[in-house]
N, C-alpha and C positions, 0 to 999 in steps of 0.2 A: 214210843215217843222219844225223839232224839234228846240227848242230854245236853243241856246248855253249859257252856264254860262259864266258870265264875271268875270275875275279874278282881275279886277281893277289894273292890273299891279303887283299883288303879286303872289309869287310862290304858287302853290297848296300845302296844308298841308295834311298829312294823317289824316283820320277820327279817333277821339278819341275812344278807346275801351270802351265798355259798361260793367263796373265792378267796384269793389272797389279797392282802392289802399291799400297797406299794412298798412299804417297809419290809414286809415279809419277802417279797420278790427280790428286793435289793440285797437283803441278807443272804438269800439263797444263791444269787448270782455271785456275790462276794466269796462265799464258800466254794462254789464251783471254780472260780478263778484261782483261788489258792490251791486247790487240788490239781488243776491243770498246770500251774506253775511248776509243780514238782514232778508230775508224771509225764508230760509231753517230752521234755528233754531226755528222760530216761528211755522212753519208747523209741525215740529217734536214734539214740546211741545204741540200743539193743539191735535195732534194724540194721544199722551200719556195721556193727560187729558181726552179725549173722552173714551179711553180704561178704565181708572180708574173709570170714572163715570158709564160706562156700567157695569163694574164688581161690583161696589157698589150696583147698583140697582138689579143686579142678586142676590147678597148676601142677601139683604133685603127681596127679594121675597123668597129665600130659607129658611131664618129664619122664616118667616111667615108661609110657608108651613110646615116646621118641627114642629112648634108650633101647627098647626091645627092637624097634624097626632098624635102628643103627646096627645092633648086634646081628640081625639077620643079613644085612648087606655088607658088614665089615666084621673083622675080629677085633674086639676091644683090646687095647694094649695099655701100658702104663702112660703112654703119650696121648691117649684119647682125652680130648678136652671138652669143655662145656660147649664151645662153638661147633665142634663136630656133631654132638648130639642134638643141639638146638637147630641145626640145619634140617632136621627131620620133624620140626615142630611148626605149627601154624602160629604165626605172630604177625603183628601189624607192620612193624619196622624196627630197624636197628637204630638205637639212640646213642649218640656220642656227645651230647651236650648237657643232659639233665644231671641233677644231683638228687640222689635218692636217700632215704633213711637207711641206716644200718639196722641191725637187730636191736631188740629192746635193751636199754641201758647204754647203747653206744650212739655215736654221732651220725655222720653222713658219709656217703661214698659218691665219688664223681664218676660219671659214665665215660669220662675221658680216659680212665685207667682200667675200666671193667667193660666186659661185653654186656651191654644193656639192651634188652629186647622189650619193646612196647607190646603189650598184649591186648587182646580184644576186650578183656574185662576192665581195662583202664589202668591196670597195674603195670609194673616194670619188673622184669626178671633180670638179675645181674649175676655175673660170675666171671672169673678170670683164671681158673686153674684147671689142671688135668688130674687124672687119677694118681699119677706118681708111682704106681706099683700095681701088681695084678692080684694082690691078696684081697679076699672078700672084705677086709677092713678098710681098704683104700677108698677114698671118696672124692667126688667133685662137689664143691660147695656152691649153693645158690642163695641169693637173697631175693625174696619176693616182697616188693613194696606194694601193698594193695591199692594205695591211692596214686601211686606214680609220682609223688612229689615229696619234698623234704620240708618238714616243719621246723627244723633246726633244734629240736629238743632231743633228749635222750630217752624220754618216756611218753611221747605224744601218742595220740590214738591211732595214727597210721604207720606205726613202726613196722619194719620189715620182719618177716619170718625167715629164719636161717634154716635152710633145707639141705640135707645130705643125700646124695645119690651114691650108693655103695657100688663097688665093682660088680657084685653079684646081682644088681638090679633093685635091691631093697631101698626104700625111701624112709627117711627119718627126719626129725627136727632136732635142734640143738638141745632143748630140755630133755627130750626123750633119750637122746644119745648120751648126754653127760650128767643126767640127773641134777641139773641146775635150773632153777626157775627163771629162764630168760626168754621164753617164748612170749610174744606180745599178749596182753590180756584178752584180745579179741579171738585168739586161736584156741581151739580145743579139739581133741581127737574125738 
């Protein structure tokens, strides 16, 4: 025989529905909005930094490859300049009007006084010097501005990476070469 429930003299109440109240939903949405406020900008910044870092490594590889091809076709000398090497590189156009960021903690550079090359990744590669000697320590210096624009600051997010091409074909950055923390925060080996 089924056992009957005892009501203990109280009237039966309807069973509570299984769901959230409007207040609980609004509180949950408020918490999610707070979390998104802090995480989304960080995620976007990390994505941009990763893109800049990958583009810089691609540019360093492209410079090294262009120098190898140049070295096969010519004998590098003290007078070998950035424009000699970059003639062997694939770029979009030569830019003579832009202003680009210098390396981290410095201001800007004008493409009217530097050879500036617009690249396929949206960045600009700038240089205006030659090796100046044939020692393995002699370098041609490049600036790679990953966003191709100047923000006018000395420490903005799109600051340029200072790249050394050594006479022997080795590639390095300013911080690695000089043991000074001046590479932009977005760059890492």
